[in-house]
C-alpha positions as CSV (number, residue, x, y, z in Angstrom):
1,M,-61.7,-103.8,-18.4
2,I,-65.4,-104.6,-17.6
3,S,-67.4,-105.9,-20.5
4,T,-70.5,-104.4,-21.9
5,S,-72.5,-107.5,-21.0
6,L,-71.3,-107.2,-17.4
7,R,-72.4,-103.6,-17.3
8,E,-75.9,-104.6,-18.4
9,D,-75.9,-107.4,-15.9
10,L,-74.9,-105.1,-13.0
11,V,-77.7,-102.6,-14.1
12,R,-80.3,-105.3,-14.2
13,N,-79.3,-106.7,-10.8
14,V,-78.8,-103.7,-8.6
15,Q,-81.5,-105.1,-6.3
16,P,-81.5,-108.8,-6.9
17,I,-84.1,-109.7,-4.2
18,D,-85.7,-108.3,-1.1
19,L,-83.4,-107.3,1.7
20,R,-83.7,-109.0,5.0
21,I,-82.2,-108.0,8.4
22,A,-80.4,-110.3,10.8
23,D,-80.6,-108.9,14.4
24,L,-77.4,-110.1,16.1
25,G,-77.7,-108.0,19.2
26,Q,-75.0,-105.4,19.0
27,V,-75.4,-105.1,15.3
28,K,-78.0,-105.7,12.6
29,L,-76.9,-106.9,9.2
30,A,-78.7,-106.5,5.9
31,Y,-78.6,-109.6,3.7
32,V,-80.1,-111.2,0.6
33,E,-80.6,-114.9,0.0
34,A,-81.7,-117.0,-2.9
35,G,-81.8,-120.7,-3.9
36,S,-81.5,-123.9,-1.9
37,G,-79.0,-126.5,-1.1
38,E,-75.6,-126.2,0.6
39,P,-75.3,-122.7,2.0
40,V,-72.7,-120.3,0.3
41,V,-72.0,-117.1,2.2
42,F,-70.4,-114.1,0.5
43,V,-68.4,-111.6,2.5
44,H,-67.5,-108.3,0.7
45,G,-64.5,-106.1,1.1
46,I,-63.8,-102.3,1.3
47,P,-65.5,-100.2,-0.1
48,T,-68.4,-102.3,-1.2
49,D,-71.5,-104.0,0.3
50,Y,-73.8,-107.0,-0.5
51,R,-74.3,-105.7,-4.0
52,A,-70.7,-106.7,-4.8
53,W,-72.0,-110.2,-5.5
54,N,-74.8,-109.3,-7.9
55,S,-73.1,-111.2,-10.7
56,Q,-72.8,-114.3,-8.5
57,I,-76.2,-114.5,-6.8
58,G,-78.1,-115.8,-9.9
59,P,-75.6,-118.3,-11.1
60,F,-74.8,-119.7,-7.7
61,S,-78.4,-119.9,-6.5
62,G,-79.2,-122.4,-9.2
63,K,-77.5,-125.1,-7.1
64,Y,-76.8,-123.5,-3.7
65,H,-78.5,-121.5,-0.9
66,V,-76.8,-118.1,-1.4
67,I,-76.5,-115.5,1.3
68,A,-74.8,-112.2,0.6
69,Y,-74.7,-109.7,3.5
70,S,-73.4,-106.2,4.2
71,R,-70.7,-106.1,6.9
72,R,-71.4,-104.0,10.0
73,L,-70.6,-100.5,8.6
74,A,-71.5,-101.0,5.0
75,Q,-74.7,-99.9,3.3
76,P,-77.6,-100.1,4.0
77,N,-76.8,-101.0,7.6
78,Q,-77.5,-98.4,10.3
79,N,-75.1,-99.5,12.9
80,T,-73.3,-96.6,14.5
81,M,-69.6,-96.9,15.7
82,D,-66.2,-95.7,14.9
83,Y,-64.8,-97.1,11.6
84,E,-61.5,-97.7,13.5
85,K,-63.4,-100.2,15.7
86,S,-64.6,-102.2,12.7
87,T,-61.9,-104.8,13.3
88,I,-61.1,-108.2,11.7
89,E,-62.0,-109.8,15.0
90,N,-65.5,-108.3,15.4
91,N,-66.3,-108.7,11.7
92,S,-65.4,-112.4,12.1
93,A,-67.6,-112.6,15.2
94,D,-70.5,-111.0,13.2
95,L,-70.0,-113.7,10.6
96,V,-70.1,-116.5,13.2
97,R,-73.3,-115.0,14.8
98,L,-74.9,-114.7,11.3
99,I,-74.2,-118.3,10.5
100,E,-75.6,-119.4,13.9
101,E,-78.6,-117.1,13.6
102,L,-79.5,-118.5,10.2
103,G,-78.8,-122.0,11.3
104,I,-76.8,-122.8,8.1
105,S,-73.5,-124.3,9.2
106,P,-71.3,-125.6,7.8
107,V,-71.0,-123.1,5.0
108,D,-69.0,-122.6,1.8
109,L,-67.5,-119.2,2.6
110,V,-66.4,-116.8,-0.1
111,G,-64.6,-113.6,1.0
112,H,-63.0,-110.7,-0.7
113,S,-60.1,-108.4,0.5
114,Y,-60.8,-107.1,4.0
115,G,-63.8,-109.5,4.1
116,A,-61.5,-112.3,3.0
117,F,-59.2,-111.6,6.0
118,A,-62.3,-111.8,8.3
119,S,-63.3,-115.0,6.6
120,A,-59.8,-116.5,7.0
121,F,-59.8,-115.5,10.7
122,C,-63.2,-117.1,11.1
123,A,-62.1,-120.3,9.4
124,S,-59.0,-120.5,11.6
125,T,-60.9,-119.9,14.9
126,N,-64.2,-121.7,14.0
127,P,-63.2,-124.5,11.6
128,E,-66.4,-126.5,12.4
129,L,-68.5,-123.8,10.7
130,I,-66.7,-123.9,7.4
131,R,-67.0,-126.5,4.7
132,T,-64.9,-124.8,2.1
133,L,-63.2,-121.4,1.9
134,T,-62.6,-119.2,-1.1
135,L,-60.3,-116.1,-0.5
136,I,-60.2,-113.4,-3.2
137,E,-57.1,-111.2,-2.8
138,P,-57.2,-111.5,1.0
139,A,-55.8,-108.4,2.7
140,V,-54.0,-110.5,5.3
141,S,-51.2,-108.0,5.8
142,T,-49.8,-109.7,8.9
143,I,-48.8,-112.8,7.0
144,L,-46.0,-110.5,5.8
145,L,-45.3,-108.3,8.8
146,K,-46.4,-109.2,12.4
147,N,-46.1,-105.6,13.4
148,L,-47.2,-103.2,10.6
149,K,-45.8,-100.2,12.4
150,S,-42.3,-101.7,12.8
151,K,-39.8,-100.0,10.5
152,S,-37.2,-102.6,11.1
153,E,-39.6,-105.4,10.0
154,F,-40.5,-103.4,6.9
155,L,-36.9,-102.7,6.0
156,A,-36.1,-106.3,6.4
157,Y,-38.1,-106.9,3.3
158,S,-35.7,-104.6,1.3
159,S,-33.8,-107.7,0.3
160,H,-37.0,-109.0,-1.4
161,I,-36.8,-106.2,-3.9
162,L,-40.1,-106.7,-5.8
163,L,-42.2,-107.1,-2.6
164,Y,-40.4,-104.1,-1.0
165,I,-41.1,-101.9,-4.0
166,S,-44.7,-102.9,-4.2
167,A,-45.4,-102.5,-0.5
168,A,-43.7,-99.2,-0.4
169,K,-45.5,-97.9,-3.4
170,F,-48.9,-99.0,-2.0
171,Q,-48.1,-97.4,1.3
172,R,-46.9,-94.1,-0.2
173,N,-49.4,-93.7,-3.0
174,S,-52.6,-95.3,-1.7
175,L,-52.8,-96.2,2.0
176,D,-51.2,-93.1,3.6
177,P,-52.9,-90.5,1.4
178,S,-56.2,-92.3,1.7
179,L,-56.2,-92.4,5.5
180,K,-54.9,-88.8,5.6
181,A,-57.9,-87.7,3.4
182,F,-60.3,-89.7,5.5
183,R,-59.1,-88.0,8.7
184,Q,-59.5,-84.7,7.1
185,G,-63.1,-85.5,6.1
186,D,-62.4,-85.7,2.4
187,F,-64.1,-89.1,1.9
188,D,-64.2,-88.8,-1.9
189,A,-60.4,-88.4,-2.1
190,A,-60.0,-91.3,0.4
191,L,-62.1,-93.5,-1.8
192,R,-60.2,-92.6,-5.0
193,Y,-56.7,-93.1,-3.4
194,N,-57.9,-96.5,-2.1
195,L,-59.3,-97.7,-5.4
196,D,-56.2,-96.5,-7.4
197,G,-54.0,-98.5,-5.0
198,I,-56.0,-101.8,-4.9
199,M,-56.7,-101.7,-8.7
200,N,-53.0,-100.7,-9.4
201,R,-54.1,-98.0,-11.8
202,H,-54.8,-94.3,-11.9
203,G,-58.4,-93.1,-12.2
204,A,-59.8,-96.5,-11.2
205,F,-63.1,-95.1,-9.9
206,E,-64.0,-93.7,-13.4
207,K,-63.3,-97.0,-15.1
208,F,-66.0,-98.8,-13.1
209,P,-69.6,-99.1,-14.6
210,E,-72.1,-96.7,-13.0
211,P,-73.7,-99.2,-10.6
212,V,-70.3,-100.0,-9.1
213,R,-69.4,-96.3,-8.9
214,T,-72.7,-95.8,-7.0
215,M,-72.0,-98.6,-4.6
216,V,-68.4,-97.7,-3.8
217,K,-69.4,-94.0,-3.4
218,E,-72.1,-94.9,-1.0
219,N,-69.5,-96.9,1.0
220,E,-66.6,-94.5,0.8
221,R,-66.5,-94.0,4.6
222,T,-65.7,-97.7,5.1
223,V,-62.2,-96.8,3.9
224,G,-61.8,-95.8,7.5
225,E,-61.8,-99.5,8.5
226,L,-58.2,-99.5,7.3
227,M,-57.3,-97.6,10.4
228,A,-58.3,-100.5,12.6
229,E,-55.6,-102.6,14.3
230,V,-55.3,-106.0,12.6
231,P,-54.5,-109.3,14.4
232,V,-51.4,-111.3,13.9
233,F,-52.3,-113.9,11.3
234,G,-49.1,-115.8,10.3
235,R,-48.3,-119.3,9.3
236,E,-49.4,-120.8,12.6
237,E,-52.9,-119.2,12.4
238,A,-53.3,-120.0,8.7
239,S,-52.3,-123.7,9.3
240,K,-55.4,-124.0,11.6
241,I,-57.7,-123.6,8.5
242,S,-58.8,-127.2,7.9
243,A,-61.3,-126.5,5.1
244,P,-60.3,-127.0,1.4
245,T,-59.3,-123.5,0.4
246,L,-59.2,-121.7,-3.0
247,L,-57.0,-118.6,-3.2
248,I,-57.6,-116.2,-6.1
249,H,-55.7,-113.2,-7.3
250,G,-55.6,-111.0,-10.5
251,T,-52.5,-110.5,-12.6
252,E,-53.0,-106.7,-12.6
253,S,-53.2,-106.1,-8.9
254,P,-50.3,-105.0,-6.7
255,A,-47.5,-107.5,-6.3
256,V,-47.8,-107.3,-2.5
257,L,-51.2,-108.9,-2.8
258,H,-49.8,-111.8,-4.9
259,V,-47.2,-112.4,-2.2
260,I,-49.9,-112.6,0.5
261,V,-51.7,-115.2,-1.6
262,D,-48.5,-117.2,-2.1
263,R,-47.7,-117.1,1.7
264,L,-51.2,-118.2,2.6
265,G,-51.1,-121.0,-0.1
266,K,-48.0,-122.4,1.5
267,A,-49.4,-122.2,5.1
268,I,-53.0,-123.5,4.6
269,P,-52.9,-127.3,4.4
270,K,-55.5,-128.0,1.8
271,S,-55.2,-125.0,-0.6
272,E,-54.9,-124.3,-4.2
273,V,-54.2,-121.0,-6.0
274,S,-55.8,-119.6,-9.2
275,M,-54.8,-116.4,-11.1
276,F,-57.1,-114.3,-13.3
277,S,-55.3,-112.9,-16.3
278,G,-56.2,-109.3,-17.1
279,A,-58.1,-108.8,-13.7
280,A,-57.0,-106.7,-10.8
281,H,-58.5,-106.6,-7.3
282,F,-62.1,-107.4,-8.2
283,P,-62.1,-110.5,-10.4
284,H,-65.8,-111.1,-9.5
285,F,-66.6,-107.8,-11.1
286,E,-64.1,-107.9,-13.9
287,K,-64.3,-111.5,-15.0
288,P,-67.6,-112.7,-13.6
289,Q,-68.2,-115.6,-16.0
290,E,-64.7,-117.0,-15.5
291,F,-64.9,-116.3,-11.7
292,N,-68.3,-118.1,-11.4
293,Q,-67.1,-121.1,-13.4
294,L,-64.0,-121.4,-11.3
295,V,-65.6,-121.2,-7.9
296,L,-68.6,-123.3,-8.8
297,G,-66.2,-126.0,-10.0
298,F,-64.3,-125.8,-6.7
299,L,-67.5,-126.0,-4.7
300,S,-68.8,-128.9,-6.7
301,K,-65.5,-130.8,-6.2
302,H,-66.0,-130.6,-2.5
303,S,-69.7,-130.9,-2.3
304,S,-71.3,-133.3,0.2
305,Y,-74.2,-133.9,-2.1
């Protein structure tokens, strides 16, 4: 559940500060920034945008230089391209170019869901840019299956009964109907199927406070990013992440996401795992005070100041 105080905080902070635009050539990315000190970059997931971090910008900017941006196809960006072509690789490349354009490396990188996969990919391929890495329920599906379309690989997990049941349930009740609705142009249904799956509850959209409902509704078409081919990111790729890494998941989210966190935690050399009781896929929405305290503590522990 999202507390009344958080609802008020979200309402007050719908537009935390003026938007800026980073021109990266092929794409332009809207972002906000606040504070000074070591740079902390926030990378949102599907179906959100830079506003996903409204409850973090104020608390973090008291000590850090905070940058929260909207990925290439999220609001209010005007980049035009197929959602299927918004890949992990090009979202990671956008992140690299943004860091270089702003001249802020190395950064403390905080990513959520699809944005966390892009963040992990960036940290693996460009370790010199990253001071610390925080991954919130990273959607790194290929840490489980190298080929997501392989029935034999999927069936091989049938011996891991809880993982198999969770993955099959998510595929059947959320991912497949969400993408089917998206292809049919029913973006509202696509959004609702997606949210029900990642929040692991029916009617998830209605349970969000109004500012969050507005944000996810405005970004409902980014559900189409789930059609994009994802890169192989297994133990070898994860082991190349040299930055101290904090992995976060909620107790109420799908079990398959917990397994992803567990696998990454075992593969990333300098990693630790934290779990939020009573939270699902958006602990930075659902438990913002606890989330901020945890991540700020992690950053402070690894600060160069």
